[in-house]
N, C-alpha and C positions, 0 to 999 in steps of 0.2 A: 699774599702771595709768598711760597718758600723761594731761597734763590740759594743754588748748591755752588761753591767755589771750585772755579777751575784756577789752575797755574799761580799765579798771581794777582791778589785783587783787592781793586778799590772799590770801598764801597761808602756810598753817604745818604743822608737823610733827604729827599728832594726838595720837604719844604725849607730846609737848612742850605739848600744851593740855589735855590728860587729866591728867596729872602738875601744872600749874604753875597753873592755872584755878580757879578756887575751885567746888567742884563735881564739877571734871573736864570729861572730853566731853560727858556726857550733859546736865550743868550748860550747860556753853555753849550746846548745841544749845539746849534750854529758852529760854534769854536771846536767842536770836542768830539761831537758823536757821529758826523756827516764824514767819519775820517775813516775809509775803510783799509786795510783789512781786520783792523782794532774790534775784541769782540766785549760787545756790550747787553746787560739785559736789565730791567726795571718792573717793578710792580707796582701797585697803587702807593707806595712808602718810600721806596729806597732803588737807588741805583747806583748798578754795579758795572765794573769795566775791567775785564782780566786778559793781562799781556805779560812781557818782560820788557827792558830797553829801554830808552830815552824818552820814548812817547810817554810809555806810563810813569816814569816819573815826572816829566814835564803837566801832565794832566794832576797829578798827586799833591804836587809845588803849586799850581796854578790853584786847585782847592782850598792847600794850608795858606796861602797868603791873603783868600780872602773871609780867612775865620771859619771855614768847614769844618766840624768836626766828620775826618775823612778816616776810613779805616783804612788800613793796610796791613795785609794779613797774604798768606798761601793757602793753598788748599791741605797740608800739611801740618797747618795750625792748630794744636789741641783743643775743639769749641767752648771747653771751659775757658782756656784763656784767650780767646775772641772775646766774649760775651764779660768776662770780668774787666778786661781792659774798656771795651766799648759798651755800657750797662744799658743803652738804649736797644739793643740786639736780645733777641731769645733764638734755641734752636731745640731742636730734638735729632735723632737719626731717624735712616731710612733705612729697612735693609732692600739690598741688592742681589739680582743674583746674575750671572754672569755664565752660559754654557762657553764653556774652553774646546777648541777641536780636537775631537780623538783621546781629550784626558779627564772628561768630568762637567761637573759645575763646580762656581766656585762661589761664596755667599760674600758678600760684605757689607757692613754700615758706612752710610755717606751722612756726614750731620746736612742740614739744610738751616737757612735762617732766614727770620723775616722781624720785625719792626715789632717790638716789647710791647703788649698790651693788645697787640693786634689777633687775629685770626692765622694761622700757618697759610691753610688754603691751597693749593695745586702749588707743584713748582715749577719753576719757570726756568727758561735754559738761556746759556749765552748763544748767540749769535751772530754772525756777521755785519749785521743790521740790527739798528736797536728797535725792540718790542715794544709798539705803545701801548696804551690800557686805553678802555671806553674814553677816562675822564683827557687824555692830550689828544683826542679829538675833537670833544670839545673847546677845548681852551683851557680847563681848568686844571688846580694841582692842588 
């Protein structure tokens, strides 16, 4: 699946979080994902967090301290810059159409990201509760 950045974003590979974070991905979820109202999303391979402020910094520092290669960017960071700094990502752009009340239609392109070597699939959106994948339900990652 592909992830569209919102605001400031932390993005990490789930396999790396699972192998380097004390207690693995399961403990990471307990420590950080269960605390609303922060915004999370994930696909089969990537875990993303979108926010601002001290909680954002705490999650970021926690991952770095464990040796996780964690992306920190924003929705305004040019996609070429993102994939040049984190070569484990791929991206493309998707055209979006927004109708403006009384003033026509606006078209724009939004980058979406996924783990390089995989297919982008459908887009996942941030929510206030983590989105689980089928592999999460079975206890595998």
